[in-house]
C-alpha positions as CSV (number, residue, x, y, z in Angstrom):
1,F,82.4,132.4,107.9
2,A,79.2,132.2,109.8
3,S,79.0,129.2,112.2
4,T,75.3,128.9,111.4
5,A,76.2,127.7,107.9
6,F,76.0,124.1,109.0
7,D,73.6,122.6,111.5
8,A,74.2,118.9,111.9
9,Q,70.8,118.3,113.4
10,T,68.9,119.6,110.5
11,S,71.3,119.0,107.6
12,S,70.5,116.5,104.9
13,R,74.0,116.5,103.4
14,T,75.8,113.4,102.1
15,F,79.4,113.1,103.2
16,V,81.8,111.1,101.1
17,I,84.7,109.4,102.9
18,A,87.3,107.6,100.8
19,L,88.9,104.7,102.7
20,H,89.8,101.0,102.3
21,E,88.0,98.2,104.1
22,N,90.3,97.9,107.1
23,P,89.6,101.4,108.5
24,A,86.0,101.2,107.3
25,L,85.5,98.0,109.5
26,M,87.3,99.7,112.4
27,L,85.4,103.1,112.3
28,G,82.2,102.5,110.4
29,T,79.8,101.2,113.1
30,G,80.9,103.8,115.7
31,L,80.7,106.6,113.2
32,L,77.3,105.6,111.9
33,N,75.7,105.1,115.4
34,Q,77.1,108.5,116.5
35,V,76.0,110.4,113.4
36,G,72.6,108.7,113.4
37,T,72.0,110.0,117.0
38,D,73.4,113.5,116.5
39,A,72.4,114.2,112.9
40,P,69.6,112.0,111.7
41,G,69.3,113.6,108.2
42,I,72.9,113.1,107.3
43,R,74.0,110.3,105.0
44,L,77.5,108.8,104.8
45,R,79.1,107.3,101.7
46,F,82.2,105.1,102.1
47,A,84.0,104.9,98.7
48,L,87.1,103.0,97.9
49,P,89.9,105.5,97.1
50,E,91.0,106.0,93.5
51,M,94.5,107.2,94.4
52,A,95.1,108.8,91.0
53,D,91.9,110.9,91.2
54,L,91.9,111.6,94.9
55,P,93.8,115.0,94.9
56,Q,91.2,116.4,92.4
57,Q,88.3,114.8,94.3
58,L,89.4,116.3,97.6
59,E,90.0,119.7,96.0
60,N,86.6,119.9,94.2
61,G,84.6,118.4,97.1
62,D,83.6,115.1,95.5
63,V,85.4,113.5,98.5
64,D,85.2,115.2,101.9
65,I,87.9,113.2,103.8
66,Y,90.4,110.5,102.9
67,I,91.3,107.9,105.6
68,G,94.4,105.8,105.2
69,V,98.1,105.3,105.9
70,S,100.7,107.8,104.9
71,A,101.8,105.9,101.8
72,G,100.2,107.5,98.8
73,A,99.0,110.6,100.7
74,H,99.6,114.0,99.1
75,D,102.0,116.5,100.7
76,G,99.5,119.3,100.3
77,W,96.7,117.7,102.4
78,V,96.1,118.4,106.0
79,R,96.6,115.4,108.2
80,R,95.4,114.3,111.7
81,K,96.1,110.9,113.3
82,L,93.0,108.8,113.9
83,L,94.5,105.7,115.4
84,D,97.5,103.4,115.8
85,D,96.9,99.7,115.4
86,A,99.1,96.7,116.3
87,F,98.8,93.4,114.5
88,A,97.2,90.3,116.0
89,T,96.9,86.7,114.8
90,A,93.4,85.1,114.7
91,Q,92.1,81.5,114.5
92,R,88.6,80.0,114.8
93,K,87.1,79.1,118.1
94,G,87.9,75.4,118.7
95,H,90.9,75.4,116.4
96,P,92.6,72.0,116.7
97,R,95.9,73.5,117.8
98,G,94.4,74.7,121.1
99,T,94.8,78.2,122.5
100,G,98.3,78.2,123.9
101,P,100.9,80.8,122.8
102,L,102.5,80.2,119.4
103,D,106.2,80.0,118.8
104,L,107.6,81.0,115.5
105,E,108.0,77.4,114.1
106,S,104.4,76.4,115.0
107,Y,103.2,79.7,113.5
108,C,105.0,79.0,110.2
109,A,103.7,75.4,110.1
110,L,100.0,76.5,110.2
111,S,98.1,77.4,107.0
112,H,97.7,81.1,106.6
113,L,95.3,83.5,104.9
114,V,96.7,86.7,103.6
115,V,94.9,89.9,102.6
116,S,96.7,91.4,99.7
117,S,95.7,94.1,97.2
118,V,99.0,94.9,95.5
119,G,102.0,92.9,94.3
120,D,102.4,89.2,94.9
121,P,99.1,88.0,96.4
122,F,100.8,85.3,98.5
123,T,103.4,87.5,100.2
124,G,102.8,90.4,102.6
125,F,104.9,92.4,105.0
126,V,104.6,89.5,107.5
127,D,106.5,87.2,105.0
128,Q,109.2,89.9,104.6
129,T,109.6,90.1,108.3
130,L,109.7,86.3,108.6
131,A,112.3,86.1,105.7
132,G,114.5,88.5,107.6
133,L,114.4,86.1,110.6
134,G,115.1,83.1,108.3
135,Y,111.6,81.7,108.4
136,Q,108.9,81.0,105.8
137,R,105.1,80.4,106.5
138,H,102.6,78.4,104.4
139,V,100.2,80.8,102.8
140,A,97.3,78.6,101.6
141,M,94.9,81.4,100.6
142,S,94.9,85.0,99.5
143,T,92.0,87.5,99.3
144,Q,91.8,91.1,98.3
145,S,89.1,91.8,100.9
146,Y,89.7,92.5,104.6
147,A,86.0,91.8,105.2
148,M,86.3,88.3,103.9
149,A,89.1,87.3,106.1
150,P,87.3,86.8,109.5
151,P,84.5,84.6,108.1
152,L,87.0,82.5,106.1
153,V,89.2,82.0,109.2
154,A,86.1,81.4,111.4
155,G,85.0,78.5,109.1
156,T,88.4,76.8,108.4
157,D,91.7,75.9,110.2
158,L,93.5,78.9,108.5
159,V,95.0,81.6,110.6
160,C,95.5,85.3,109.7
161,T,97.6,88.1,111.0
162,L,95.8,91.4,110.6
163,P,95.2,94.8,112.4
164,E,94.0,94.0,115.9
165,R,91.3,96.6,116.1
166,M,89.6,95.1,113.0
167,L,89.9,91.5,114.3
168,R,88.4,92.5,117.7
169,R,85.1,93.2,115.9
170,F,84.9,89.5,115.2
171,A,85.9,88.2,118.7
172,S,82.7,86.2,119.0
173,T,83.9,83.8,116.4
174,L,87.7,84.1,116.6
175,D,90.4,83.6,119.2
176,I,92.9,86.5,119.0
177,F,96.4,86.5,120.3
178,P,99.8,88.2,119.8
179,P,101.8,87.0,116.8
180,P,105.2,85.4,117.6
181,L,107.2,88.0,115.6
182,P,107.8,91.7,115.9
183,L,105.6,93.7,113.5
184,Q,105.5,97.5,113.2
185,P,102.2,99.0,114.1
186,I,100.3,101.0,111.5
187,T,99.1,104.5,111.9
188,I,95.8,105.5,110.2
189,N,95.3,109.2,109.5
190,M,92.5,111.3,108.1
191,Y,93.4,113.8,105.3
192,W,91.5,116.8,103.9
193,H,92.2,119.6,101.5
194,P,93.4,122.8,103.2
195,K,90.6,124.8,101.7
196,N,88.2,122.8,103.9
197,S,90.0,123.4,107.2
198,Q,87.7,126.2,108.2
199,D,84.5,124.7,106.6
200,P,82.1,124.0,109.5
201,A,80.6,120.9,107.8
202,N,84.0,119.3,107.2
203,A,85.2,120.3,110.7
204,W,82.0,118.6,112.2
205,L,82.8,115.4,110.2
206,R,86.4,115.4,111.4
207,E,85.2,115.7,115.0
208,Q,82.9,112.7,114.5
209,L,85.7,110.6,113.1
210,L,88.0,111.5,116.0
211,R,85.2,110.4,118.4
212,A,84.6,107.2,116.5
213,A,88.4,106.4,116.7
214,G,88.3,107.1,120.5
215,R,90.5,110.1,120.3
216,Q,90.2,113.4,122.2
217,V,88.5,116.0,120.0
């Protein structure tokens, strides 16, 4: 292929990235600021993934890249790791409990906000981990939206345990600290259809995503 086929500086292409809110909150600002500087004519569209349609969308070019965890990803797609993320617990600035470290019993006694999009809205993987340790927490509220969690926590006495990189974006209104239980970190990958591996435009977009994630290109 001719490498002149795609010139980011003059292109007016729209790229479609399928991803959920959590990676969108972690990568979106960095990606947009970078692309806006390097490629002012390019537009980005973040779309929520329709997992049943995604294989076809990636193959026919309706979606350029999918970003997510490995669950639900297709074996035929090419994968590259974007980031690992540990979990953190957040509370509002000035929370009545103070800012000391939390033990497991104090953690369970607080009122929690959970982000849940599938299954029982009031139980997440944190609750499964707690149950394995013989504990149970009080979940007072559940939302399907990651983006709603920080403002809800910032305006109430609820606490939440969510991916740390996302919570750090809201550090001006939240105190963030390690949760008092062992939680497996999550790995977020980008996926694309093998037919786009050599495509200069797709390769450029992947490079931008690696940069936004702080990884070596």
